[in-house]
DORO-244780 format. One record per atom (N, C-alpha, C, CB): atom name; x, y, z. Coordinates in Angstrom, 2 decimals. Glycine has a CB too. Example, Ala and Ser with C-alpha at 12.3 -4.5 7.8 and 13.67 -1.06 7.14 Angstrom:
<rs>
<r "N"; <13.19; -5.69; 7.80>>;
<r "CA"; <12.30; -4.50; 7.80>>;
<r "C"; <13.20; -3.30; 7.80>>;
<r "CB"; <11.31; -4.47; 9.05>>;
<r "N"; <12.85; -2.25; 7.08>>;
<r "CA"; <13.67; -1.06; 7.14>>;
<r "C"; <12.90; 0.03; 7.87>>;
<r "CB"; <14.08; -0.60; 5.72>>;
</rs>
This chain:
<rs>
<r "N"; <-2.16; 24.70; -33.58>>;
<r "CA"; <-2.95; 25.00; -32.34>>;
<r "C"; <-3.78; 23.54; -32.20>>;
<r "CB"; <-4.02; 26.49; -32.52>>;
<r "N"; <-4.39; 23.27; -33.50>>;
<r "CA"; <-5.51; 22.10; -33.24>>;
<r "C"; <-4.75; 20.94; -32.70>>;
<r "CB"; <-6.37; 21.60; -34.65>>;
<r "N"; <-3.42; 20.61; -33.07>>;
<r "CA"; <-2.62; 19.45; -32.45>>;
<r "C"; <-2.09; 19.59; -30.88>>;
<r "CB"; <-1.34; 19.24; -33.38>>;
<r "N"; <-1.88; 21.20; -30.73>>;
<r "CA"; <-1.85; 21.24; -29.21>>;
<r "C"; <-3.09; 21.07; -28.51>>;
<r "CB"; <-1.34; 22.47; -28.76>>;
<r "N"; <-4.15; 21.34; -29.00>>;
<r "CA"; <-5.36; 21.06; -28.32>>;
<r "C"; <-5.61; 19.59; -28.14>>;
<r "CB"; <-6.46; 21.68; -29.04>>;
<r "N"; <-5.57; 18.94; -29.12>>;
<r "CA"; <-5.67; 17.61; -29.42>>;
<r "C"; <-4.72; 16.87; -28.21>>;
<r "CB"; <-5.18; 17.35; -31.04>>;
<r "N"; <-3.50; 17.07; -28.21>>;
<r "CA"; <-2.61; 16.70; -27.24>>;
<r "C"; <-3.09; 17.01; -25.84>>;
<r "CB"; <-1.37; 17.33; -27.51>>;
<r "N"; <-3.36; 18.11; -25.50>>;
<r "CA"; <-3.84; 18.62; -24.34>>;
<r "C"; <-5.18; 17.63; -24.00>>;
<r "CB"; <-4.16; 20.26; -24.52>>;
<r "N"; <-6.04; 17.38; -24.84>>;
<r "CA"; <-7.28; 16.55; -24.71>>;
<r "C"; <-6.96; 15.30; -24.27>>;
<r "CB"; <-8.05; 16.41; -25.93>>;
<r "N"; <-5.83; 14.57; -25.04>>;
<r "CA"; <-5.35; 13.24; -24.81>>;
<r "C"; <-4.65; 13.19; -23.74>>;
<r "CB"; <-4.64; 12.72; -25.78>>;
<r "N"; <-3.87; 14.07; -23.04>>;
<r "CA"; <-3.46; 14.12; -21.65>>;
<r "C"; <-4.53; 14.04; -20.65>>;
<r "CB"; <-2.73; 15.29; -21.41>>;
<r "N"; <-5.51; 14.77; -20.79>>;
<r "CA"; <-6.30; 14.95; -19.87>>;
<r "C"; <-7.17; 13.83; -19.82>>;
<r "CB"; <-6.86; 16.09; -19.98>>;
<r "N"; <-7.60; 13.17; -20.86>>;
<r "CA"; <-8.35; 11.69; -20.85>>;
<r "C"; <-7.45; 10.77; -20.29>>;
<r "CB"; <-8.79; 11.10; -22.34>>;
<r "N"; <-6.06; 10.72; -20.45>>;
<r "CA"; <-5.20; 9.76; -19.99>>;
<r "C"; <-5.28; 9.84; -18.46>>;
<r "CB"; <-3.79; 9.97; -20.56>>;
<r "N"; <-5.17; 11.23; -17.94>>;
<r "CA"; <-5.25; 11.39; -16.54>>;
<r "C"; <-6.38; 10.98; -16.02>>;
<r "CB"; <-5.07; 12.60; -16.15>>;
<r "N"; <-7.57; 11.35; -16.40>>;
<r "CA"; <-8.80; 11.02; -15.98>>;
<r "C"; <-8.77; 9.25; -15.82>>;
<r "CB"; <-9.93; 11.66; -17.11>>;
<r "N"; <-8.57; 8.77; -16.80>>;
<r "CA"; <-8.55; 7.23; -17.14>>;
<r "C"; <-7.89; 6.62; -15.84>>;
<r "CB"; <-7.60; 6.82; -18.63>>;
<r "N"; <-6.63; 7.31; -15.61>>;
<r "CA"; <-5.59; 6.59; -14.54>>;
<r "C"; <-6.37; 6.77; -13.53>>;
<r "CB"; <-4.04; 7.18; -14.25>>;
<r "N"; <-6.88; 8.11; -12.86>>;
<r "CA"; <-7.70; 8.28; -11.78>>;
<r "C"; <-8.83; 7.36; -11.50>>;
<r "CB"; <-8.17; 9.46; -11.87>>;
<r "N"; <-9.64; 7.47; -12.52>>;
<r "CA"; <-10.72; 6.48; -12.38>>;
<r "C"; <-10.34; 5.02; -12.18>>;
<r "CB"; <-11.54; 6.56; -13.54>>;
<r "N"; <-9.31; 4.60; -12.74>>;
<r "CA"; <-8.85; 3.11; -12.59>>;
<r "C"; <-8.39; 2.90; -11.15>>;
<r "CB"; <-7.60; 2.73; -13.62>>;
<r "N"; <-7.67; 4.11; -10.62>>;
<r "CA"; <-7.12; 3.97; -9.10>>;
<r "C"; <-8.38; 3.94; -8.33>>;
<r "CB"; <-6.09; 5.28; -8.53>>;
<r "N"; <-9.24; 4.92; -8.45>>;
<r "CA"; <-10.28; 4.99; -7.64>>;
<r "C"; <-11.17; 3.57; -7.57>>;
<r "CB"; <-11.07; 6.18; -8.11>>;
<r "N"; <-11.28; 3.09; -8.78>>;
<r "CA"; <-12.16; 1.61; -8.60>>;
<r "C"; <-11.36; 0.62; -8.11>>;
<r "CB"; <-12.78; 0.97; -9.95>>;
<r "N"; <-10.07; 0.77; -8.44>>;
<r "CA"; <-9.23; -0.44; -7.67>>;
<r "C"; <-9.21; -0.28; -6.23>>;
<r "CB"; <-7.67; -0.52; -8.11>>;
<r "N"; <-9.07; 1.04; -5.74>>;
<r "CA"; <-9.12; 1.18; -4.08>>;
<r "C"; <-10.67; 0.73; -3.71>>;
<r "CB"; <-8.77; 2.98; -3.48>>;
<r "N"; <-11.51; 1.22; -4.59>>;
<r "CA"; <-13.02; 0.74; -3.92>>;
<r "C"; <-13.13; -0.78; -3.84>>;
<r "CB"; <-14.38; 1.26; -4.88>>;
<r "N"; <-12.32; -1.28; -4.92>>;
<r "CA"; <-12.37; -2.91; -4.93>>;
<r "C"; <-11.78; -3.61; -3.71>>;
<r "CB"; <-11.54; -3.49; -6.18>>;
<r "N"; <-10.58; -2.87; -3.26>>;
<r "CA"; <-9.62; -3.57; -2.38>>;
<r "C"; <-10.51; -3.24; -0.88>>;
<r "CB"; <-7.82; -2.86; -2.51>>;
<r "N"; <-11.27; -2.10; -0.81>>;
<r "CA"; <-11.90; -1.78; 0.53>>;
<r "C"; <-13.26; -2.77; 0.48>>;
<r "CB"; <-12.30; 0.01; 0.70>>;
<r "N"; <-13.42; -3.58; -0.60>>;
<r "CA"; <-14.53; -4.37; -0.41>>;
<r "C"; <-15.91; -3.52; -0.83>>;
<r "CB"; <-14.51; -4.85; 1.11>>;
<r "N"; <-15.66; -2.43; -1.47>>;
<r "CA"; <-16.98; -1.89; -1.96>>;
<r "C"; <-17.49; -2.11; -3.43>>;
<r "CB"; <-16.93; -0.46; -1.77>>;
<r "N"; <-16.61; -2.93; -4.24>>;
<r "CA"; <-16.97; -3.10; -5.54>>;
<r "C"; <-16.57; -4.68; -5.78>>;
<r "CB"; <-16.23; -1.98; -6.53>>;
<r "N"; <-17.28; -5.28; -6.33>>;
<r "CA"; <-17.14; -6.88; -6.54>>;
<r "C"; <-17.62; -7.17; -7.89>>;
<r "CB"; <-18.03; -7.80; -5.46>>;
<r "N"; <-17.80; -8.73; -7.81>>;
<r "CA"; <-18.52; -9.05; -9.17>>;
<r "C"; <-20.05; -8.89; -9.16>>;
<r "CB"; <-18.23; -10.54; -9.59>>;
<r "N"; <-20.76; -9.13; -8.27>>;
<r "CA"; <-21.98; -8.91; -7.99>>;
<r "C"; <-22.61; -7.32; -8.11>>;
<r "CB"; <-22.05; -9.46; -6.70>>;
<r "N"; <-23.51; -7.15; -9.05>>;
<r "CA"; <-24.27; -5.88; -9.11>>;
<r "C"; <-25.54; -6.41; -8.50>>;
<r "CB"; <-24.46; -5.20; -10.64>>;
<r "N"; <-25.96; -6.25; -7.47>>;
<r "CA"; <-27.23; -6.64; -6.79>>;
<r "C"; <-28.06; -5.58; -6.51>>;
<r "CB"; <-27.01; -7.33; -5.59>>;
<r "N"; <-28.11; -4.17; -6.61>>;
<r "CA"; <-28.73; -3.12; -6.48>>;
<r "C"; <-28.89; -2.28; -7.28>>;
<r "CB"; <-28.44; -2.68; -5.77>>;
<r "N"; <-30.40; -1.95; -7.73>>;
<r "CA"; <-30.55; -0.96; -8.80>>;
<r "C"; <-30.95; 0.32; -8.19>>;
<r "CB"; <-31.55; -1.39; -9.85>>;
<r "N"; <-30.33; 1.21; -8.78>>;
<r "CA"; <-30.47; 2.69; -8.28>>;
<r "C"; <-30.96; 3.53; -9.56>>;
<r "CB"; <-28.94; 3.32; -7.67>>;
<r "N"; <-32.12; 4.38; -9.07>>;
<r "CA"; <-32.63; 5.25; -9.89>>;
<r "C"; <-33.31; 6.63; -9.51>>;
<r "CB"; <-33.40; 4.55; -10.51>>;
<r "N"; <-33.07; 7.39; -10.21>>;
<r "CA"; <-33.83; 8.71; -9.81>>;
<r "C"; <-33.69; 9.58; -11.08>>;
<r "CB"; <-33.16; 9.52; -8.40>>;
<r "N"; <-34.32; 11.02; -10.80>>;
<r "CA"; <-34.31; 11.81; -11.90>>;
<r "C"; <-33.44; 12.96; -11.58>>;
<r "CB"; <-35.66; 12.20; -12.31>>;
<r "N"; <-32.69; 13.17; -12.79>>;
<r "CA"; <-31.78; 14.24; -12.43>>;
<r "C"; <-31.60; 14.84; -13.97>>;
<r "CB"; <-30.28; 13.68; -11.59>>;
<r "N"; <-31.33; 16.19; -14.07>>;
<r "CA"; <-31.16; 16.98; -15.23>>;
<r "C"; <-30.01; 16.03; -16.27>>;
<r "CB"; <-30.56; 18.62; -14.71>>;
<r "N"; <-30.45; 15.82; -17.63>>;
<r "CA"; <-29.58; 15.35; -18.60>>;
<r "C"; <-28.29; 15.97; -18.66>>;
<r "CB"; <-30.15; 15.44; -19.78>>;
<r "N"; <-28.45; 17.53; -18.56>>;
<r "CA"; <-26.90; 18.20; -18.73>>;
<r "C"; <-26.03; 17.74; -17.61>>;
<r "CB"; <-26.89; 19.92; -18.66>>;
<r "N"; <-26.63; 17.65; -16.33>>;
<r "CA"; <-25.71; 17.29; -15.36>>;
<r "C"; <-25.09; 15.78; -15.72>>;
<r "CB"; <-26.46; 17.35; -13.94>>;
<r "N"; <-25.92; 15.02; -16.14>>;
<r "CA"; <-25.02; 13.59; -16.49>>;
<r "C"; <-24.09; 13.45; -17.71>>;
<r "CB"; <-26.00; 12.39; -16.73>>;
<r "N"; <-24.54; 14.51; -18.67>>;
<r "CA"; <-23.51; 14.36; -19.71>>;
<r "C"; <-22.37; 15.32; -19.27>>;
<r "CB"; <-24.09; 14.71; -21.21>>;
<r "N"; <-22.47; 16.30; -18.42>>;
<r "CA"; <-21.22; 17.21; -18.02>>;
<r "C"; <-20.35; 16.11; -17.01>>;
<r "CB"; <-21.77; 18.84; -17.08>>;
<r "N"; <-21.02; 15.39; -16.30>>;
<r "CA"; <-20.39; 14.69; -15.46>>;
<r "C"; <-19.67; 13.59; -16.12>>;
<r "CB"; <-21.24; 14.30; -14.52>>;
<r "N"; <-20.25; 12.90; -17.17>>;
<r "CA"; <-19.55; 11.91; -18.05>>;
<r "C"; <-18.36; 12.71; -18.90>>;
<r "CB"; <-20.70; 11.17; -19.11>>;
<r "N"; <-18.57; 13.79; -19.47>>;
<r "CA"; <-17.69; 14.53; -20.15>>;
<r "C"; <-16.21; 14.57; -19.10>>;
<r "CB"; <-18.45; 16.04; -20.49>>;
<r "N"; <-16.67; 15.14; -17.97>>;
<r "CA"; <-15.45; 15.33; -17.17>>;
<r "C"; <-14.82; 14.21; -16.79>>;
<r "CB"; <-15.66; 16.04; -16.06>>;
<r "N"; <-15.59; 13.26; -16.16>>;
<r "CA"; <-14.87; 11.91; -15.85>>;
<r "C"; <-14.25; 10.83; -17.02>>;
<r "CB"; <-15.93; 11.11; -15.07>>;
<r "N"; <-14.82; 11.31; -18.41>>;
<r "CA"; <-14.27; 10.53; -19.20>>;
<r "C"; <-14.85; 9.29; -19.41>>;
<r "CB"; <-13.18; 10.41; -18.87>>;
<r "N"; <-16.09; 8.91; -19.08>>;
<r "CA"; <-16.84; 7.76; -19.12>>;
<r "C"; <-17.99; 7.90; -20.09>>;
<r "CB"; <-17.30; 7.44; -17.78>>;
<r "N"; <-18.50; 6.72; -20.31>>;
<r "CA"; <-19.50; 6.87; -21.49>>;
<r "C"; <-20.79; 6.13; -20.99>>;
<r "CB"; <-18.91; 6.17; -22.96>>;
<r "N"; <-20.95; 5.66; -19.94>>;
<r "CA"; <-21.90; 4.96; -19.53>>;
<r "C"; <-22.47; 5.43; -18.20>>;
<r "CB"; <-21.47; 3.71; -19.53>>;
<r "N"; <-23.69; 5.37; -18.11>>;
<r "CA"; <-24.34; 5.69; -16.76>>;
<r "C"; <-23.98; 4.83; -15.64>>;
<r "CB"; <-25.79; 5.63; -16.84>>;
<r "N"; <-23.69; 3.38; -15.77>>;
<r "CA"; <-23.29; 2.55; -14.84>>;
<r "C"; <-21.80; 3.01; -14.28>>;
<r "CB"; <-23.33; 1.15; -15.44>>;
<r "N"; <-20.91; 3.00; -15.34>>;
<r "CA"; <-19.51; 3.80; -15.00>>;
<r "C"; <-19.68; 4.86; -14.17>>;
<r "CB"; <-18.81; 4.39; -16.19>>;
<r "N"; <-20.48; 5.77; -14.74>>;
<r "CA"; <-20.50; 7.06; -13.84>>;
<r "C"; <-21.01; 6.96; -12.45>>;
<r "CB"; <-21.32; 8.10; -14.46>>;
<r "N"; <-21.76; 6.29; -12.17>>;
<r "CA"; <-22.40; 5.87; -11.06>>;
<r "C"; <-21.39; 5.23; -10.11>>;
<r "CB"; <-23.49; 4.97; -11.43>>;
<r "N"; <-20.83; 4.10; -10.80>>;
<r "CA"; <-19.92; 3.33; -9.94>>;
<r "C"; <-18.72; 4.18; -9.42>>;
<r "CB"; <-19.40; 2.10; -10.73>>;
<r "N"; <-18.26; 5.26; -10.47>>;
<r "CA"; <-17.22; 6.02; -10.05>>;
<r "C"; <-17.43; 6.92; -9.21>>;
<r "CB"; <-16.68; 6.54; -10.91>>;
<r "N"; <-18.66; 7.91; -9.37>>;
<r "CA"; <-19.01; 8.72; -8.24>>;
<r "C"; <-19.36; 8.17; -7.01>>;
<r "CB"; <-19.96; 9.45; -8.55>>;
<r "N"; <-19.88; 7.14; -6.96>>;
<r "CA"; <-20.57; 6.46; -5.63>>;
<r "C"; <-18.90; 6.06; -4.89>>;
<r "CB"; <-21.87; 4.70; -6.09>>;
<r "N"; <-18.03; 5.41; -5.65>>;
<r "CA"; <-16.75; 5.13; -5.09>>;
<r "C"; <-15.95; 6.25; -4.58>>;
<r "CB"; <-16.00; 4.50; -6.02>>;
<r "N"; <-16.12; 7.33; -5.37>>;
<r "CA"; <-15.20; 8.59; -4.63>>;
<r "C"; <-15.92; 8.90; -3.47>>;
<r "CB"; <-15.02; 10.07; -5.54>>;
<r "N"; <-17.10; 9.03; -3.31>>;
<r "CA"; <-17.84; 9.49; -2.28>>;
<r "C"; <-17.76; 8.64; -1.24>>;
<r "CB"; <-19.10; 9.72; -2.61>>;
<r "N"; <-17.74; 7.30; -1.43>>;
<r "CA"; <-17.43; 6.44; -0.05>>;
<r "C"; <-16.03; 6.40; 0.19>>;
<r "CB"; <-17.91; 4.90; -0.10>>;
<r "N"; <-15.01; 6.97; -0.48>>;
<r "CA"; <-13.62; 6.64; -0.23>>;
<r "C"; <-13.08; 8.17; 0.21>>;
<r "CB"; <-12.82; 5.90; -1.68>>;
<r "N"; <-14.10; 9.14; 0.27>>;
<r "CA"; <-13.59; 10.44; 0.24>>;
<r "C"; <-12.89; 10.73; 1.63>>;
<r "CB"; <-14.75; 11.45; -0.08>>;
<r "N"; <-12.13; 11.23; 2.02>>;
<r "CA"; <-11.17; 11.23; 3.36>>;
<r "C"; <-11.92; 12.49; 4.04>>;
<r "CB"; <-9.24; 11.52; 3.06>>;
<r "N"; <-11.80; 12.55; 5.42>>;
<r "CA"; <-12.32; 13.79; 5.95>>;
<r "C"; <-11.10; 14.92; 6.47>>;
<r "CB"; <-13.30; 13.34; 7.20>>;
<r "N"; <-10.19; 15.07; 5.37>>;
<r "CA"; <-9.02; 15.81; 5.56>>;
<r "C"; <-9.72; 17.21; 5.93>>;
<r "CB"; <-7.98; 15.79; 4.20>>;
<r "N"; <-10.47; 17.87; 5.36>>;
<r "CA"; <-11.11; 19.21; 5.32>>;
<r "C"; <-11.33; 19.43; 6.91>>;
<r "CB"; <-12.61; 19.24; 4.34>>;
<r "N"; <-12.29; 18.52; 7.46>>;
<r "CA"; <-12.88; 18.58; 8.74>>;
<r "C"; <-12.00; 18.43; 9.78>>;
<r "CB"; <-13.84; 17.69; 8.88>>;
<r "N"; <-10.86; 17.31; 9.70>>;
<r "CA"; <-9.88; 17.24; 10.66>>;
<r "C"; <-9.13; 18.39; 10.42>>;
<r "CB"; <-9.08; 16.01; 10.64>>;
<r "N"; <-8.90; 19.22; 9.41>>;
<r "CA"; <-7.96; 20.31; 9.62>>;
<r "C"; <-8.46; 21.42; 10.47>>;
<r "CB"; <-7.56; 20.87; 8.35>>;
<r "N"; <-9.97; 21.63; 10.21>>;
<r "CA"; <-10.68; 22.76; 10.64>>;
<r "C"; <-10.85; 22.52; 12.42>>;
<r "CB"; <-12.23; 22.83; 9.72>>;
<r "N"; <-10.99; 21.18; 12.37>>;
<r "CA"; <-11.09; 20.85; 14.16>>;
<r "C"; <-9.84; 20.88; 14.66>>;
<r "CB"; <-11.70; 19.32; 14.67>>;
<r "N"; <-8.77; 21.07; 13.92>>;
<r "CA"; <-7.63; 21.27; 14.60>>;
<r "C"; <-7.04; 22.98; 15.10>>;
<r "CB"; <-6.69; 20.57; 13.65>>;
<r "N"; <-7.88; 23.62; 14.77>>;
<r "CA"; <-7.77; 25.25; 14.75>>;
<r "C"; <-7.62; 25.46; 16.20>>;
<r "CB"; <-9.17; 26.17; 14.08>>;
<r "N"; <-6.60; 25.98; 16.66>>;
<r "CA"; <-6.32; 26.57; 17.89>>;
<r "C"; <-5.55; 25.70; 18.83>>;
<r "CB"; <-7.52; 26.99; 18.48>>;
<r "N"; <-5.48; 24.19; 18.12>>;
<r "CA"; <-4.59; 23.30; 18.83>>;
<r "C"; <-3.15; 23.53; 19.05>>;
<r "CB"; <-4.65; 22.19; 18.24>>;
<r "N"; <-2.46; 24.25; 18.25>>;
<r "CA"; <-1.26; 24.57; 18.36>>;
<r "C"; <-0.79; 25.83; 19.18>>;
<r "CB"; <-0.89; 24.61; 17.17>>;
<r "N"; <-0.13; 25.90; 19.90>>;
<r "CA"; <0.02; 26.87; 21.05>>;
<r "C"; <0.68; 28.22; 20.19>>;
<r "CB"; <1.14; 26.17; 22.41>>;
<r "N"; <0.21; 29.39; 20.35>>;
<r "CA"; <0.35; 30.68; 19.69>>;
<r "C"; <1.95; 31.11; 19.75>>;
<r "CB"; <-0.66; 31.81; 20.44>>;
<r "N"; <2.55; 30.61; 20.95>>;
<r "CA"; <3.77; 30.93; 21.02>>;
<r "C"; <4.81; 30.02; 20.60>>;
<r "CB"; <3.95; 31.26; 22.14>>;
<r "N"; <4.47; 28.70; 19.94>>;
<r "CA"; <5.30; 28.11; 19.32>>;
<r "C"; <6.36; 28.71; 18.26>>;
<r "CB"; <4.62; 27.33; 18.89>>;
<r "N"; <7.38; 28.04; 18.28>>;
<r "CA"; <8.44; 28.75; 17.24>>;
<r "C"; <8.40; 27.59; 15.98>>;
<r "CB"; <10.29; 28.98; 18.03>>;
<r "N"; <7.54; 28.18; 15.03>>;
<r "CA"; <7.54; 27.34; 13.71>>;
<r "C"; <8.80; 27.32; 12.82>>;
<r "CB"; <6.43; 27.84; 12.81>>;
<r "N"; <9.68; 28.35; 13.17>>;
<r "CA"; <10.88; 28.55; 12.35>>;
<r "C"; <10.89; 29.10; 11.03>>;
<r "CB"; <11.45; 27.45; 12.20>>;
<r "N"; <9.54; 29.75; 10.92>>;
<r "CA"; <9.43; 30.60; 9.57>>;
<r "C"; <9.94; 31.98; 9.48>>;
<r "CB"; <8.06; 30.74; 9.21>>;
</rs>
């Protein structure tokens, strides 16, 4: 059982690492991340939130967490809003072949 749990944890970590790498690569390609780190961000948040987010994202530093979280937010698409916005745009009498 422990071997299966470890294997599942390893898979989860590998998936998270790949996802993180892709997000950061996309942010770099969009010109959002570069070599210069010229802005400092600070704020007060519960330590439990930070630790849970680091654990979920499989990162260890606050900087990694902030870059990843901000990149995800900046790159987030508007699929949900566009989908909801299309409500009623397809005629009710259209044959969908279902």
